[in-house]
C-alpha positions in Angstrom: -19.0 -3.0 74.6 -22.0 -2.7 77.0 -23.7 -6.0 77.9 -21.1 -8.1 76.2 -21.6 -11.0 75.3 -25.4 -10.8 75.8 -25.9 -7.9 73.4 -24.2 -9.9 70.6 -26.3 -13.0 71.3 -29.4 -10.8 71.3 -28.5 -9.3 67.9 -27.9 -12.8 66.4 -31.3 -13.9 67.8 -33.0 -10.9 66.4 -31.5 -11.4 62.9 -32.6 -15.1 63.0 -36.1 -14.0 64.0 -36.2 -11.6 61.1 -35.1 -14.4 58.7 -37.8 -16.6 60.0 -40.4 -13.9 59.6 -39.2 -13.3 56.0 -39.6 -17.1 55.3 -43.2 -17.0 56.6 -44.1 -14.1 54.4 -44.5 -15.0 50.7 -44.1 -11.3 49.6 -40.6 -11.3 51.2 -39.2 -14.4 49.4 -36.8 -12.4 47.1 -35.3 -10.6 50.1 -35.0 -13.9 52.0 -33.1 -15.5 49.1 -30.8 -12.6 48.6 -30.1 -12.4 52.3 -29.2 -16.1 52.3 -26.9 -15.7 49.3 -25.1 -12.8 51.1 -24.8 -14.8 54.3 -23.3 -17.7 52.3 -20.8 -15.3 50.6 -19.8 -13.9 54.0 -19.3 -17.3 55.5 -17.2 -18.4 52.5 -15.1 -15.3 52.7 -14.5 -16.0 56.4 -13.4 -19.5 55.7 -11.0 -18.4 52.9 -9.4 -15.7 55.1 -9.1 -18.1 58.1 -7.3 -20.7 56.0 -5.0 -18.0 54.4 -4.0 -16.7 57.9 -2.7 -20.1 59.1 1.0 -20.2 59.4 2.9 -22.5 57.1 3.9 -25.8 58.5 7.7 -26.3 58.2 8.8 -29.9 58.3 12.4 -30.8 59.0 14.3 -32.2 56.0 
């Protein structure tokens, strides 16, 4: 990917700036809340998949 990792950091910063702009605009409050819910769902799904991918710990008997 071109400009890796700087392009990724720029994209994250741009998304954060959009969220801040939405928080400052009262007419965009519903979009802000729905975006935060989707972000929470994505982070929760990531944690669930990360824990499910761990190898099982085998203890000697």
